[in-house]
N, C-alpha and C positions, 0 to 999 in steps of 0.2 A: 525542294525543301526550302522553306524560308529561313532567313538568318535569325529570326526571333523564336524559332521553334523551341530551343533549349533555354531560353531566358527565364521562363517561369516553370521550373520542374514541378510536377505534381507531387504534393506531399501525401504520403500514405496515411489515411485516417483509419484508426482502429475501428473495427466494425462492431464488436461485441461490447456489452456493458462492462465486463471485467477489464477488457483491453483499454477501453476509454478511461476507466478509473486508474489503471496502472500508468497510462500515459500522463494523466493529470498529476498523479502523485510523484512520478519521476521528475516532472518539471518543478514541483514544489520542493522536492528533496533530491537534488541532482546527484549527490554522492551515494544515495541509498540504493541497495539492491533488494533488500527484504525488509518488510515492516511487520513486526510482531505486535499483536493486539490481544490483550487480556481484559476480560470483564471484571475479574477479581484480582486485586494485587496480591503479591506474595506475603505482605505483612498485615493485610486487613481481612477481616471475616465478612465484610459487607461489600456489595458491588462498588467497584472503583475502577474506572477505565485506566488502563495502562498501555502505553505504546513505546516500543523500542525500535529504532531504525538502525539497521546494520549495513555495512558496506559489503562488497563482494568478498572481502578478506575476513569478515566477521567482526570488524571494529564497530563499536557503538558510536552513533552520531548524536550530538546534542540537538534536541528538537524543543523549541519553546512550548510551554504548557498549553497555551491556547491553540497553537497549530497542532499539537499532538492530540488534543481532545477532538478537534474538528476532523482530523484524518481518521481517528479511531471510530468516530460516529459514522463517517462516510462508509468505511469498510463494513461495519456491523450492519448498516442499513442496506448495503449492496448484497450482502449474503445473510439474510435473516434465517435461512434454513440450516445454518452451520452449527447450531447447538452451542451458543456462546456461554451459557451458564456452566457447562461441564468443564471446558478447558479453553485455553487460548489458541490462537491460530496465527500462522505466518502467511502473509500475502507477498508473493514474489513479484516485484515490479517489472522484471525482465520477461516473465512468461505469463503473467496475469493469472497465476494459479494460487488458490487458497488451500493450505494444508494444516492439519492439526499440529500443535506443538507437542514434543515429547515431554513426558512428565519429569 
């Protein structure tokens, strides 16, 4: 075995689309564990993108508006079949799973 075998360990690259998105968002929001996306805000009757980033302990993280809108659009475009008009969804950055938010 050569002495340089372990110098460049192979980085595991996520294979699926959701896993790649989760990895990219985790690098953009390093403290976030879950990202909640709503198409309609709680105070508005018209469509208005809303994003909430949460830590693994449930604390809210501040996300600048431009970054929040970009991330929300990426998630919505990655899961077009999710029924965004009906309710919001939570995207878990650790497991790359999308689930509906409880009302």
